[in-house]
C-alpha positions in Angstrom: 42.4 -6.9 4.2 46.4 -7.3 4.6 48.3 -6.4 1.0 51.7 -7.8 0.3 53.7 -4.5 -0.9 56.5 -6.9 -2.1 54.5 -8.9 -4.7 54.7 -7.6 -8.0 52.0 -5.0 -9.8 50.0 -5.4 -12.4 49.9 -2.8 -15.2 47.1 -0.8 -16.1 46.5 -3.2 -18.9 46.5 -6.1 -17.1 43.7 -4.7 -14.5 41.4 -3.9 -17.6 41.7 -7.3 -18.8 41.1 -8.9 -15.7 38.1 -6.6 -15.0 36.8 -7.3 -18.2 37.1 -10.7 -17.7 35.4 -10.7 -14.3 32.5 -8.8 -15.8 32.1 -11.5 -18.3 32.1 -14.0 -15.9 29.2 -12.0 -13.8 27.3 -11.5 -16.6 27.9 -15.3 -17.5 26.6 -16.2 -13.8 23.3 -13.7 -13.8 22.2 -15.2 -17.0 22.1 -18.7 -15.4 20.6 -17.8 -12.2 17.1 -17.1 -13.3 14.6 -17.8 -10.8 11.3 -20.0 -12.0 8.3 -18.0 -11.3 5.0 -20.1 -12.0 2.9 -17.8 -14.3 -0.1 -18.8 -12.3 0.7 -17.9 -8.7 2.1 -14.8 -10.3 -1.6 -14.3 -12.2 -3.6 -14.7 -8.7 -1.6 -11.9 -7.1 -1.8 -9.1 -9.8 -5.2 -7.2 -9.3 -7.0 -5.9 -12.3 -8.8 -2.3 -12.2 -12.6 -2.4 -11.7 -12.4 -6.0 -10.2 -14.9 -7.2 -8.0 -14.3 -6.6 -4.6 -17.7 -6.9 -2.8 -17.0 -9.7 -1.2 -13.6 -8.8 0.7 -13.3 -7.7 3.9 -11.5 -4.4 5.9 -8.8 -6.1 7.9 -7.2 -2.7 9.1 -8.7 -1.0 12.4 -9.3 2.9 11.8 -9.0 5.1 14.7 -10.6 8.5 15.1 -8.5 11.6 15.6 -6.8 12.1 18.5 -6.6 14.7 20.6 -3.0 15.7 19.9 -3.6 15.2 16.0 -4.6 17.7 13.4 -5.9 17.2 9.7 -3.9 19.5 6.9 -6.1 21.6 5.1 -3.9 21.2 2.1 -2.8 17.3 2.2 -5.9 16.3 4.3 -3.6 14.1 6.0 -4.0 13.5 9.9 -0.6 14.7 11.0 0.8 14.8 14.7 1.1 18.1 16.6 5.0 17.9 16.0 4.4 18.6 12.4 2.1 21.8 12.4 4.1 24.6 10.9 0.7 27.2 11.5 -2.5 28.2 11.6 -3.6 29.9 8.0 -7.1 31.0 7.3 -8.6 28.1 6.4 -7.4 25.5 9.3 -4.0 24.1 10.1 -1.2 23.7 7.5 1.8 20.7 8.4 5.1 21.6 8.1 5.4 19.7 4.1 2.6 21.3 2.5 4.0 24.9 4.3 
């Protein structure tokens, strides 16, 4: 952005007043730009604890552990061999748990 160095400069008080006016204008803009949300659509997307999900089907394909992966004995996550920190007494430990 080009700057005109010959233009008269504002004092600190003028800058403070300008910024206060800008903040007030922004606050008014944010208040007026409220989004209308249909409460029925919002309620349908919420999932309640203890809801009956017996008619739901799993849409994710689960793969078995691959030859270059291991299961951490501390966090029980399947990690790639590059994440292996050390082999403990109980089994492999990932770098995040070490």
